[in-house]
PAVEX-335766 format. One record per residue (C-alpha): residue number from 1; x, z, y. Coordinates in steps of 0.5 Angstrom, whole numbers, plus 500, padded with zeros to 3 digits. Each point is the difference from the previous one (the first is absolute). Layout:
N
ATOM  dolo    X    Z    Y
ATOM   NUM    X    Z    Y
...
//
This chain:
911
ATOM  dolo    X    Z    Y
ATOM     1  891  157  249
ATOM     2  505  501  494
ATOM     3  496  504  495
ATOM     4  503  507  499
ATOM     5  505  499  506
ATOM     6  496  503  506
ATOM     7  505  506  501
ATOM     8  506  495  500
ATOM     9  496  495  505
ATOM    10  498  506  504
ATOM    11  507  503  501
ATOM    12  503  492  502
ATOM    13  494  500  505
ATOM    14  502  506  503
ATOM    15  507  498  501
ATOM    16  497  493  503
ATOM    17  496  504  505
ATOM    18  506  504  502
ATOM    19  504  494  502
ATOM    20  494  497  504
ATOM    21  501  507  504
ATOM    22  507  499  501
ATOM    23  503  504  494
ATOM    24  504  497  495
ATOM    25  501  502  493
ATOM    26  501  497  493
ATOM    27  498  501  493
ATOM    28  502  499  493
ATOM    29  496  498  494
ATOM    30  503  503  494
ATOM    31  497  498  493
ATOM    32  501  496  494
ATOM    33  500  492  499
ATOM    34  492  498  500
ATOM    35  498  506  503
ATOM    36  497  497  507
ATOM    37  505  501  505
ATOM    38  501  492  502
ATOM    39  492  500  501
ATOM    40  500  506  504
ATOM    41  506  497  504
ATOM    42  495  494  501
ATOM    43  494  504  501
ATOM    44  504  503  506
ATOM    45  502  494  502
ATOM    46  493  497  501
ATOM    47  498  507  504
ATOM    48  506  499  505
ATOM    49  496  494  503
ATOM    50  503  501  507
ATOM    51  507  501  497
ATOM    52  506  495  500
ATOM    53  502  501  492
ATOM    54  507  499  498
ATOM    55  500  500  493
ATOM    56  506  499  494
ATOM    57  500  501  493
ATOM    58  506  503  496
ATOM    59  504  495  495
ATOM    60  504  503  495
ATOM    61  505  494  500
ATOM    62  501  502  507
ATOM    63  501  507  500
ATOM    64  507  500  501
ATOM    65  500  495  506
ATOM    66  500  504  506
ATOM    67  494  499  505
ATOM    68  497  495  495
ATOM    69  493  504  501
ATOM    70  501  500  508
ATOM    71  501  493  500
ATOM    72  493  498  497
ATOM    73  497  506  504
ATOM    74  503  498  507
ATOM    75  499  493  500
ATOM    76  494  499  504
ATOM    77  504  504  505
ATOM    78  506  496  500
ATOM    79  499  497  507
ATOM    80  500  507  503
ATOM    81  507  502  497
ATOM    82  504  496  506
ATOM    83  497  504  505
ATOM    84  502  507  498
ATOM    85  506  503  503
ATOM    86  507  496  498
ATOM    87  503  505  495
ATOM    88  493  501  496
ATOM    89  498  493  500
ATOM    90  507  498  497
ATOM    91  500  505  495
ATOM    92  493  498  498
ATOM    93  501  493  500
ATOM    94  506  501  496
ATOM    95  495  504  495
ATOM    96  495  494  500
ATOM    97  505  495  499
ATOM    98  504  503  494
ATOM    99  506  502  504
ATOM   100  504  507  501
ATOM   101  496  504  504
ATOM   102  500  507  503
ATOM   103  495  504  497
ATOM   104  499  505  505
ATOM   105  499  494  505
ATOM   106  495  497  495
ATOM   107  496  506  500
ATOM   108  500  501  508
ATOM   109  499  493  501
ATOM   110  494  501  495
ATOM   111  497  506  504
ATOM   112  500  495  506
ATOM   113  497  494  497
ATOM   114  494  504  497
ATOM   115  499  504  506
ATOM   116  499  494  505
ATOM   117  496  496  495
ATOM   118  495  507  499
ATOM   119  500  499  508
ATOM   120  495  495  500
ATOM   121  497  501  493
ATOM   122  500  505  494
ATOM   123  505  498  495
ATOM   124  499  501  492
ATOM   125  506  499  496
ATOM   126  499  499  492
ATOM   127  505  501  495
ATOM   128  497  499  493
ATOM   129  505  501  494
ATOM   130  504  504  504
ATOM   131  504  503  494
ATOM   132  504  493  500
ATOM   133  501  500  508
ATOM   134  507  500  501
ATOM   135  503  506  502
ATOM   136  502  498  507
ATOM   137  493  498  502
ATOM   138  497  506  498
ATOM   139  505  505  504
ATOM   140  498  495  506
ATOM   141  493  500  499
ATOM   142  500  508  499
ATOM   143  505  501  506
ATOM   144  495  496  505
ATOM   145  494  503  498
ATOM   146  503  507  502
ATOM   147  501  498  506
ATOM   148  493  497  501
ATOM   149  496  505  500
ATOM   150  497  499  507
ATOM   151  499  493  499
ATOM   152  494  496  496
ATOM   153  504  498  494
ATOM   154  499  501  493
ATOM   155  503  500  494
ATOM   156  497  499  493
ATOM   157  504  500  494
ATOM   158  499  500  492
ATOM   159  505  502  495
ATOM   160  499  501  492
ATOM   161  505  505  498
ATOM   162  500  507  503
ATOM   163  503  500  507
ATOM   164  503  506  499
ATOM   165  508  499  502
ATOM   166  498  493  503
ATOM   167  501  498  507
ATOM   168  492  499  501
ATOM   169  499  507  499
ATOM   170  500  502  507
ATOM   171  494  496  500
ATOM   172  493  504  499
ATOM   173  499  499  492
ATOM   174  493  498  498
ATOM   175  500  501  492
ATOM   176  495  494  498
ATOM   177  497  503  493
ATOM   178  497  497  495
ATOM   179  492  500  500
ATOM   180  496  505  497
ATOM   181  495  499  495
ATOM   182  494  499  504
ATOM   183  504  495  505
ATOM   184  503  496  494
ATOM   185  493  499  497
ATOM   186  497  498  506
ATOM   187  506  495  501
ATOM   188  499  498  493
ATOM   189  492  499  501
ATOM   190  501  495  506
ATOM   191  505  496  496
ATOM   192  496  499  494
ATOM   193  493  501  502
ATOM   194  500  506  496
ATOM   195  503  501  493
ATOM   196  497  504  494
ATOM   197  503  507  499
ATOM   198  505  499  495
ATOM   199  503  494  503
ATOM   200  500  504  507
ATOM   201  503  506  496
ATOM   202  506  495  497
ATOM   203  502  497  507
ATOM   204  499  506  504
ATOM   205  505  503  494
ATOM   206  505  495  501
ATOM   207  500  498  508
ATOM   208  501  508  501
ATOM   209  497  499  507
ATOM   210  504  494  502
ATOM   211  496  495  504
ATOM   212  504  494  498
ATOM   213  500  502  493
ATOM   214  492  501  501
ATOM   215  499  493  503
ATOM   216  505  496  494
ATOM   217  499  503  494
ATOM   218  496  496  495
ATOM   219  493  503  501
ATOM   220  496  495  497
ATOM   221  505  498  494
ATOM   222  500  504  493
ATOM   223  507  503  502
ATOM   224  495  504  505
ATOM   225  495  501  496
ATOM   226  498  508  498
ATOM   227  502  498  493
ATOM   228  507  498  502
ATOM   229  506  504  498
ATOM   230  507  501  503
ATOM   231  503  496  506
ATOM   232  496  495  504
ATOM   233  504  493  503
ATOM   234  501  501  507
ATOM   235  498  495  505
ATOM   236  505  496  504
ATOM   237  500  503  506
ATOM   238  501  507  497
ATOM   239  505  497  495
ATOM   240  505  498  506
ATOM   241  498  507  504
ATOM   242  504  504  494
ATOM   243  505  495  499
ATOM   244  506  502  504
ATOM   245  498  508  498
ATOM   246  501  497  493
ATOM   247  506  496  501
ATOM   248  503  507  504
ATOM   249  499  504  493
ATOM   250  506  500  495
ATOM   251  497  496  494
ATOM   252  500  505  495
ATOM   253  495  504  505
ATOM   254  496  494  500
ATOM   255  499  500  493
ATOM   256  499  507  500
ATOM   257  494  499  504
ATOM   258  498  494  496
ATOM   259  499  505  494
ATOM   260  496  505  504
ATOM   261  495  495  502
ATOM   262  500  497  493
ATOM   263  499  507  497
ATOM   264  494  501  505
ATOM   265  499  507  497
ATOM   266  506  505  503
ATOM   267  502  502  493
ATOM   268  507  502  501
ATOM   269  503  500  493
ATOM   270  498  492  499
ATOM   271  502  498  507
ATOM   272  507  504  499
ATOM   273  501  497  493
ATOM   274  498  493  502
ATOM   275  504  500  506
ATOM   276  506  502  497
ATOM   277  500  495  495
ATOM   278  500  495  505
ATOM   279  506  503  504
ATOM   280  497  505  504
ATOM   281  505  505  501
ATOM   282  499  508  503
ATOM   283  503  497  506
ATOM   284  495  495  501
ATOM   285  494  505  499
ATOM   286  504  505  505
ATOM   287  500  494  505
ATOM   288  492  499  499
ATOM   289  499  507  501
ATOM   290  504  501  506
ATOM   291  497  494  504
ATOM   292  493  503  498
ATOM   293  498  494  496
ATOM   294  498  504  494
ATOM   295  499  508  499
ATOM   296  500  503  493
ATOM   297  496  507  499
ATOM   298  498  503  493
ATOM   299  502  494  496
ATOM   300  497  495  504
ATOM   301  503  495  504
ATOM   302  496  497  506
ATOM   303  500  495  505
ATOM   304  501  503  507
ATOM   305  500  492  502
ATOM   306  495  497  496
ATOM   307  501  493  503
ATOM   308  507  499  500
ATOM   309  500  502  492
ATOM   310  494  494  500
ATOM   311  505  495  504
ATOM   312  506  502  495
ATOM   313  495  498  494
ATOM   314  497  494  504
ATOM   315  507  497  502
ATOM   316  503  501  493
ATOM   317  501  494  496
ATOM   318  496  499  494
ATOM   319  505  501  495
ATOM   320  502  507  504
ATOM   321  493  502  499
ATOM   322  499  499  493
ATOM   323  507  504  499
ATOM   324  497  505  503
ATOM   325  493  500  496
ATOM   326  504  500  494
ATOM   327  505  506  502
ATOM   328  493  504  502
ATOM   329  497  498  493
ATOM   330  506  502  496
ATOM   331  500  507  504
ATOM   332  493  501  498
ATOM   333  500  498  493
ATOM   334  496  505  495
ATOM   335  496  506  501
ATOM   336  494  500  505
ATOM   337  503  494  504
ATOM   338  500  495  495
ATOM   339  494  496  504
ATOM   340  505  500  506
ATOM   341  505  498  496
ATOM   342  496  494  498
ATOM   343  498  499  507
ATOM   344  507  499  503
ATOM   345  502  496  494
ATOM   346  494  495  501
ATOM   347  502  500  507
ATOM   348  506  496  498
ATOM   349  497  495  496
ATOM   350  497  493  502
ATOM   351  498  498  493
ATOM   352  495  502  495
ATOM   353  502  506  496
ATOM   354  495  502  495
ATOM   355  503  507  498
ATOM   356  501  502  507
ATOM   357  493  498  502
ATOM   358  497  504  494
ATOM   359  504  506  502
ATOM   360  497  500  506
ATOM   361  493  499  498
ATOM   362  501  505  495
ATOM   363  502  505  506
ATOM   364  495  498  505
ATOM   365  495  506  498
ATOM   366  506  505  501
ATOM   367  501  497  507
ATOM   368  493  501  501
ATOM   369  500  507  498
ATOM   370  506  502  504
ATOM   371  500  495  506
ATOM   372  493  497  501
ATOM   373  496  494  499
ATOM   374  504  496  505
ATOM   375  506  501  496
ATOM   376  497  498  494
ATOM   377  498  494  503
ATOM   378  507  498  502
ATOM   379  503  501  493
ATOM   380  495  496  497
ATOM   381  500  494  505
ATOM   382  507  501  499
ATOM   383  500  499  492
ATOM   384  495  495  501
ATOM   385  505  496  504
ATOM   386  505  500  494
ATOM   387  495  499  495
ATOM   388  500  493  497
ATOM   389  494  500  496
ATOM   390  494  498  505
ATOM   391  495  504  497
ATOM   392  504  507  499
ATOM   393  502  498  508
ATOM   394  493  499  502
ATOM   395  497  507  496
ATOM   396  506  504  504
ATOM   397  498  497  506
ATOM   398  493  502  499
ATOM   399  502  507  499
ATOM   400  504  500  506
ATOM   401  494  498  504
ATOM   402  496  506  497
ATOM   403  506  505  502
ATOM   404  500  496  507
ATOM   405  493  501  501
ATOM   406  500  507  498
ATOM   407  505  502  505
ATOM   408  496  496  505
ATOM   409  504  494  501
ATOM   410  494  495  500
ATOM   411  504  494  502
ATOM   412  506  501  495
ATOM   413  494  501  495
ATOM   414  497  494  501
ATOM   415  506  496  501
ATOM   416  503  502  493
ATOM   417  493  499  497
ATOM   418  500  493  502
ATOM   419  507  499  497
ATOM   420  497  503  494
ATOM   421  495  495  499
ATOM   422  505  494  500
ATOM   423  503  503  494
ATOM   424  495  503  496
ATOM   425  492  499  498
ATOM   426  495  505  503
ATOM   427  498  504  494
ATOM   428  507  503  500
ATOM   429  500  501  507
ATOM   430  494  504  499
ATOM   431  504  504  495
ATOM   432  506  501  504
ATOM   433  496  502  507
ATOM   434  492  501  498
ATOM   435  496  498  505
ATOM   436  505  498  506
ATOM   437  498  493  501
ATOM   438  493  503  502
ATOM   439  502  506  503
ATOM   440  504  495  505
ATOM   441  495  496  502
ATOM   442  495  507  500
ATOM   443  505  503  506
ATOM   444  502  493  503
ATOM   445  496  494  498
ATOM   446  493  497  497
ATOM   447  496  506  497
ATOM   448  496  494  496
ATOM   449  507  498  497
ATOM   450  502  507  499
ATOM   451  494  501  496
ATOM   452  501  495  495
ATOM   453  507  502  499
ATOM   454  499  507  499
ATOM   455  495  498  495
ATOM   456  505  495  496
ATOM   457  505  506  500
ATOM   458  495  505  497
ATOM   459  498  495  495
ATOM   460  508  499  498
ATOM   461  501  507  500
ATOM   462  493  502  496
ATOM   463  503  495  495
ATOM   464  506  502  499
ATOM   465  502  504  493
ATOM   466  503  507  501
ATOM   467  507  500  499
ATOM   468  503  505  495
ATOM   469  505  505  503
ATOM   470  507  497  501
ATOM   471  497  493  499
ATOM   472  505  495  503
ATOM   473  502  492  501
ATOM   474  503  501  493
ATOM   475  494  502  497
ATOM   476  496  496  495
ATOM   477  495  496  503
ATOM   478  494  504  499
ATOM   479  503  506  503
ATOM   480  502  496  507
ATOM   481  496  502  506
ATOM   482  497  493  500
ATOM   483  499  493  497
ATOM   484  505  498  506
ATOM   485  507  498  499
ATOM   486  502  506  504
ATOM   487  507  502  498
ATOM   488  502  506  504
ATOM   489  499  507  498
ATOM   490  498  502  507
ATOM   491  493  497  499
ATOM   492  499  507  497
ATOM   493  501  503  506
ATOM   494  495  504  504
ATOM   495  494  496  498
ATOM   496  502  500  492
ATOM   497  501  507  501
ATOM   498  493  501  502
ATOM   499  498  496  494
ATOM   500  504  504  495
ATOM   501  496  506  503
ATOM   502  494  496  499
ATOM   503  499  499  507
ATOM   504  499  492  500
ATOM   505  493  501  500
ATOM   506  500  504  506
ATOM   507  505  495  504
ATOM   508  495  494  498
ATOM   509  494  504  502
ATOM   510  503  502  507
ATOM   511  502  493  501
ATOM   512  492  498  499
ATOM   513  498  506  505
ATOM   514  505  497  505
ATOM   515  497  493  499
ATOM   516  493  503  501
ATOM   517  503  503  507
ATOM   518  502  492  502
ATOM   519  493  498  498
ATOM   520  497  506  505
ATOM   521  505  498  505
ATOM   522  497  493  500
ATOM   523  493  503  500
ATOM   524  498  498  494
ATOM   525  499  506  496
ATOM   526  494  503  497
ATOM   527  498  507  504
ATOM   528  501  504  494
ATOM   529  500  507  500
ATOM   530  507  504  500
ATOM   531  499  505  495
ATOM   532  506  504  497
ATOM   533  505  495  504
ATOM   534  503  506  504
ATOM   535  500  504  493
ATOM   536  504  495  497
ATOM   537  505  499  506
ATOM   538  501  508  499
ATOM   539  501  500  492
ATOM   540  505  494  501
ATOM   541  507  503  499
ATOM   542  504  494  503
ATOM   543  500  499  507
ATOM   544  500  492  499
ATOM   545  494  500  496
ATOM   546  496  505  504
ATOM   547  502  495  506
ATOM   548  496  495  496
ATOM   549  494  504  498
ATOM   550  499  502  508
ATOM   551  494  497  503
ATOM   552  500  496  507
ATOM   553  499  505  505
ATOM   554  494  496  503
ATOM   555  497  501  493
ATOM   556  501  507  500
ATOM   557  497  500  507
ATOM   558  494  496  498
ATOM   559  498  504  495
ATOM   560  501  507  504
ATOM   561  507  502  496
ATOM   562  505  500  505
ATOM   563  500  508  500
ATOM   564  501  500  493
ATOM   565  505  495  500
ATOM   566  505  502  505
ATOM   567  504  505  495
ATOM   568  500  495  494
ATOM   569  503  495  506
ATOM   570  505  505  502
ATOM   571  502  502  493
ATOM   572  502  493  498
ATOM   573  503  499  507
ATOM   574  505  506  499
ATOM   575  501  498  493
ATOM   576  502  493  502
ATOM   577  505  503  505
ATOM   578  503  504  495
ATOM   579  501  494  495
ATOM   580  502  496  505
ATOM   581  495  494  499
ATOM   582  500  498  507
ATOM   583  496  493  499
ATOM   584  494  504  497
ATOM   585  501  505  505
ATOM   586  499  494  505
ATOM   587  493  499  498
ATOM   588  498  507  499
ATOM   589  501  503  507
ATOM   590  496  496  504
ATOM   591  494  501  496
ATOM   592  502  508  500
ATOM   593  500  499  508
ATOM   594  493  497  500
ATOM   595  497  506  496
ATOM   596  504  505  504
ATOM   597  497  497  506
ATOM   598  493  499  497
ATOM   599  500  508  498
ATOM   600  502  502  507
ATOM   601  508  501  498
ATOM   602  502  496  507
ATOM   603  507  503  501
ATOM   604  502  499  492
ATOM   605  496  494  500
ATOM   606  505  497  506
ATOM   607  506  503  496
ATOM   608  499  496  494
ATOM   609  498  494  504
ATOM   610  507  500  503
ATOM   611  503  501  494
ATOM   612  496  494  497
ATOM   613  502  496  506
ATOM   614  508  501  499
ATOM   615  499  499  492
ATOM   616  496  493  501
ATOM   617  504  497  506
ATOM   618  504  495  499
ATOM   619  499  501  492
ATOM   620  496  494  499
ATOM   621  494  503  498
ATOM   622  495  497  505
ATOM   623  494  502  497
ATOM   624  502  507  501
ATOM   625  503  499  507
ATOM   626  493  497  502
ATOM   627  497  507  497
ATOM   628  504  504  505
ATOM   629  498  495  506
ATOM   630  493  501  498
ATOM   631  501  508  500
ATOM   632  504  500  507
ATOM   633  494  495  503
ATOM   634  495  505  498
ATOM   635  503  507  503
ATOM   636  502  495  506
ATOM   637  492  498  500
ATOM   638  499  508  500
ATOM   639  504  501  506
ATOM   640  498  494  504
ATOM   641  507  497  500
ATOM   642  497  493  501
ATOM   643  507  496  500
ATOM   644  502  504  494
ATOM   645  494  499  496
ATOM   646  501  492  502
ATOM   647  507  500  498
ATOM   648  499  504  493
ATOM   649  494  495  498
ATOM   650  504  494  502
ATOM   651  506  502  496
ATOM   652  495  502  494
ATOM   653  497  493  500
ATOM   654  506  497  500
ATOM   655  502  503  494
ATOM   656  494  500  496
ATOM   657  497  493  502
ATOM   658  505  496  496
ATOM   659  498  503  494
ATOM   660  493  500  501
ATOM   661  499  508  499
ATOM   662  493  502  502
ATOM   663  501  507  499
ATOM   664  506  499  506
ATOM   665  496  495  504
ATOM   666  494  504  500
ATOM   667  503  506  502
ATOM   668  503  497  505
ATOM   669  493  497  503
ATOM   670  497  507  499
ATOM   671  505  504  504
ATOM   672  500  495  505
ATOM   673  493  500  501
ATOM   674  500  508  499
ATOM   675  504  499  507
ATOM   676  496  496  504
ATOM   677  494  505  498
ATOM   678  504  505  502
ATOM   679  502  496  507
ATOM   680  493  498  501
ATOM   681  500  493  498
ATOM   682  494  500  495
ATOM   683  499  493  500
ATOM   684  507  499  498
ATOM   685  500  506  495
ATOM   686  494  497  497
ATOM   687  503  493  499
ATOM   688  506  503  496
ATOM   689  496  505  496
ATOM   690  495  496  497
ATOM   691  505  495  497
ATOM   692  502  505  495
ATOM   693  493  499  497
ATOM   694  500  492  501
ATOM   695  501  497  493
ATOM   696  506  495  500
ATOM   697  503  503  507
ATOM   698  507  502  499
ATOM   699  499  507  502
ATOM   700  494  501  495
ATOM   701  501  506  496
ATOM   702  494  504  497
ATOM   703  504  507  500
ATOM   704  502  499  507
ATOM   705  493  497  502
ATOM   706  497  507  498
ATOM   707  505  504  503
ATOM   708  499  497  507
ATOM   709  493  500  499
ATOM   710  498  505  506
ATOM   711  505  496  504
ATOM   712  496  494  499
ATOM   713  493  503  501
ATOM   714  502  503  506
ATOM   715  503  494  503
ATOM   716  494  496  498
ATOM   717  495  505  504
ATOM   718  504  500  506
ATOM   719  499  493  501
ATOM   720  493  499  497
ATOM   721  501  497  493
ATOM   722  495  506  497
ATOM   723  498  495  494
ATOM   724  507  499  498
ATOM   725  502  508  502
ATOM   726  494  501  495
ATOM   727  502  496  494
ATOM   728  507  503  500
ATOM   729  497  507  501
ATOM   730  496  499  493
ATOM   731  506  498  497
ATOM   732  504  507  501
ATOM   733  494  504  499
ATOM   734  500  496  493
ATOM   735  507  502  499
ATOM   736  499  507  502
ATOM   737  495  501  495
ATOM   738  504  497  495
ATOM   739  507  503  501
ATOM   740  498  507  503
ATOM   741  506  500  505
ATOM   742  499  504  506
ATOM   743  503  495  505
ATOM   744  495  495  497
ATOM   745  494  505  501
ATOM   746  502  502  507
ATOM   747  501  492  502
ATOM   748  493  499  497
ATOM   749  497  505  504
ATOM   750  504  498  506
ATOM   751  497  493  499
ATOM   752  493  502  499
ATOM   753  501  504  506
ATOM   754  502  494  504
ATOM   755  494  496  498
ATOM   756  495  505  500
ATOM   757  494  502  505
ATOM   758  502  506  504
ATOM   759  495  504  496
ATOM   760  504  499  494
ATOM   761  507  499  503
ATOM   762  502  508  501
ATOM   763  498  501  492
ATOM   764  505  495  498
ATOM   765  506  502  505
ATOM   766  499  507  498
ATOM   767  501  498  492
ATOM   768  506  495  502
ATOM   769  504  506  503
ATOM   770  497  505  495
ATOM   771  502  495  494
ATOM   772  507  498  502
ATOM   773  507  503  500
ATOM   774  500  507  503
ATOM   775  507  501  502
ATOM   776  502  500  507
ATOM   777  505  495  500
ATOM   778  495  495  496
ATOM   779  499  493  505
ATOM   780  494  499  496
ATOM   781  496  507  502
ATOM   782  503  499  507
ATOM   783  497  493  501
ATOM   784  493  503  497
ATOM   785  499  505  505
ATOM   786  502  495  505
ATOM   787  495  495  499
ATOM   788  495  506  499
ATOM   789  502  503  507
ATOM   790  499  493  503
ATOM   791  493  500  497
ATOM   792  498  507  502
ATOM   793  503  498  508
ATOM   794  496  494  500
ATOM   795  493  504  498
ATOM   796  502  505  506
ATOM   797  502  506  495
ATOM   798  507  500  504
ATOM   799  501  508  498
ATOM   800  500  498  492
ATOM   801  503  494  501
ATOM   802  506  503  503
ATOM   803  500  505  494
ATOM   804  502  494  496
ATOM   805  504  496  504
ATOM   806  505  506  502
ATOM   807  502  501  493
ATOM   808  501  492  499
ATOM   809  504  500  506
ATOM   810  505  505  497
ATOM   811  500  497  494
ATOM   812  502  494  503
ATOM   813  506  503  504
ATOM   814  502  504  494
ATOM   815  501  494  496
ATOM   816  503  495  506
ATOM   817  494  496  500
ATOM   818  501  499  507
ATOM   819  495  494  502
ATOM   820  494  504  496
ATOM   821  502  507  503
ATOM   822  500  496  507
ATOM   823  493  497  498
ATOM   824  497  506  498
ATOM   825  502  504  506
ATOM   826  497  495  504
ATOM   827  494  501  496
ATOM   828  501  507  501
ATOM   829  501  500  508
ATOM   830  493  496  500
ATOM   831  496  506  497
ATOM   832  501  504  507
ATOM   833  501  506  495
ATOM   834  506  503  504
ATOM   835  506  495  498
ATOM   836  505  498  505
ATOM   837  501  493  502
ATOM   838  507  497  498
ATOM   839  502  500  507
ATOM   840  500  504  506
ATOM   841  497  496  506
ATOM   842  493  499  502
ATOM   843  496  494  499
ATOM   844  494  498  504
ATOM   845  497  497  493
ATOM   846  495  504  495
ATOM   847  503  501  494
ATOM   848  496  495  496
ATOM   849  503  495  506
ATOM   850  507  502  499
ATOM   851  499  499  492
ATOM   852  497  493  502
ATOM   853  506  499  504
ATOM   854  505  501  495
ATOM   855  497  496  495
ATOM   856  500  494  505
ATOM   857  507  501  502
ATOM   858  501  499  493
ATOM   859  497  493  500
ATOM   860  494  502  496
ATOM   861  493  496  502
ATOM   862  494  503  502
ATOM   863  497  499  493
ATOM   864  507  504  497
ATOM   865  499  505  505
ATOM   866  493  501  499
ATOM   867  501  501  492
ATOM   868  506  505  501
ATOM   869  496  504  505
ATOM   870  493  499  497
ATOM   871  497  496  506
ATOM   872  497  494  501
ATOM   873  504  494  503
ATOM   874  495  500  506
ATOM   875  502  508  501
ATOM   876  507  498  500
ATOM   877  499  495  505
ATOM   878  497  505  505
ATOM   879  505  504  499
ATOM   880  505  495  501
ATOM   881  498  498  507
ATOM   882  500  507  502
ATOM   883  507  501  497
ATOM   884  502  494  504
ATOM   885  497  503  507
ATOM   886  502  507  500
ATOM   887  508  498  498
ATOM   888  499  494  505
ATOM   889  502  495  495
ATOM   890  498  492  500
ATOM   891  500  499  493
ATOM   892  501  504  493
ATOM   893  507  497  498
ATOM   894  503  505  506
ATOM   895  498  506  495
ATOM   896  506  498  497
ATOM   897  504  503  505
ATOM   898  496  507  501
ATOM   899  504  506  499
ATOM   900  493  503  497
ATOM   901  504  507  499
ATOM   902  503  501  507
ATOM   903  494  499  505
ATOM   904  498  493  498
ATOM   905  506  497  504
ATOM   906  502  493  500
ATOM   907  507  500  497
ATOM   908  501  492  497
ATOM   909  498  494  505
ATOM   910  493  497  498
ATOM   911  501  495  496
//
């Protein structure tokens, strides 16, 4: 399939099917170069497996030679020409031999020839680049096609230009439009395996829905980065596709398109002044407007054909490009456009220019304010490129990296920072981009290294004297920002401004707090209370600093603070969206989704998770993306989607294992174990979950071990490991006493209930239900009710059991936990209190035999079935004998083919 071309493919398939049925026809594909016309023709040819295919491609060099395209098209049928009626044979022979020919007889001969060929096999005629096919061929083909409506002949042609007024317009025209944004994104992701949102946005804007451009633009280079500005270089095929179109334009019109592409903001005044300086007259403007290459409205000039403008810039010689940028610089000189003037002046340089570099750097903050962080990063990168002093260039690159990070272009931030580190020492980088090396490690690398780098930068910032207002590189040494040889005033940017406001200590404290988060991710942080941390987040006015103050979601869950944390997290996420700090938002959103899901806000949590996926995919933020996949695994486990669980866990581990992040690896183990427990595989669940508390294991993490305690204890009880279950239960009891978290209290009571004798179990089950979250959307409450209800059924209090199981089943269904809902409904059926079975067919089995049979069909052993239904393995074995006898089966493996919900019919071959 061709992505985004299903409509066109269906139309082409329809006309082929009509030809198979004896109804000839034709279609003319019309669209710009690179839009996918040739690909559609090739696809149609591949679908026409039983057709005889005759193909030709128009050639501009032969467009004035009569029947040139017809000679190529009819080559395979040349041996049939002598069999035509005499006058037709002579006329067609003359046409194919470059001699004079009667055009009417040539058309008649073509009708006879194609009809005869189609009598034995359907015929598919393909003419690509038909705009260059000679007029004689076009007339002969359209003449013949009008007379072959009852024959199995199809003509498919493709043109670049509007067919209105051309011979080909007699065919049914099928416009091939640019891809939609969603279709273009899909094609781009297929090509690159996923790119970050800023890079994807640039590629999509430049390609303008053109598939060839999406395949050829430099997505992996700096020209394709989110911080890049202006036109991008064309690939060879894209350049060739537009070469003839450009060649047909007046040179002055090409210059105008080059100016518009280089200016890239649509400011009519600047484009008009610059193009006039380069010889563009009103007549040339009129020609461009009449050809629909440009539009002018409300003081703006817009590219109707962005790729053609980009092609004009790409085809311009270096000297022509410099002239264009210099003309634009002259047109933009003075006022609020001084930064753009400096940008275009710099675009025409290939040697260092300290004055111009300083002008660019001085305007970076204004560009950031007006155009956003990615534009500011582009300006500073250009300033660094024409800066002679390595130290100054390094500071500018580091500041550009910080802006790129703020704009969410993490890949560019990493590249710019790496370049900066080759030019200036770490302390200078710490002042230009506070904490950025550690932040990059935190989102995409090793938390241990992130810890080291964050503390290093915090120390530098804490030791830096507060600069005097207005301090610059020309100030005395004691007034400079640091003791290092920083020779550019832009160091006194965002960080230095914070220092002047007395915020240097706050920044250093924030970095130290992030370093502590890195240690926690490694599972090595002390379990200290979180008193006052959420209040500090609320009190902090800066979204970036408040994001650094946010505790990790799992920590908040551990201490029972999820409900209190949702609002501060929402406020920070909203602030980051408003300020455009996409990188910080990438780190916050998976945490927010975790809290929303934990507090029963399932729909909101999934929306947040989708946004987190969108920002993190392709952004080079491996650790953040691993968090997203872990959350997807958890949700899929609740729903019982085994394939999606396995895929999500595999993806999370592939991202987190190379960086040795216990928090992320442990989360994958937890959710995989939870899925095994959901699916009834208690042994697998036990093996995966106990890893969370095994010292030295890749998944060991104390916070996760506590959060997963109930899962582990339930799995251990099911497989008969009661001593180990008791040890883990005591740990969660101790944590519940210390934290007083409601989830921990409920988990502790549930664990005690699972391990207690019958005379004490109900006491703990009742307390577990009472202590936990009371919301009807709480997974934990529904689970407590399920465990209580199972126990009540086991002790034959079936009506009491149903009272617990019904609201549990309703809650599971409400939150989309389909696997748990099905499990609860099965328990409810076993109470025999009037709950209807899932199927409508009759069954020879008793209720308990049906339950045993269903579990056996899932592959559970007698011991596992007994643990699930509170039966001894011997009793399960007795039931199995009765089941096989009643159903007429020879072995339990045949149960996999039984449709339990519709009369116990055998629906699959026996294994």
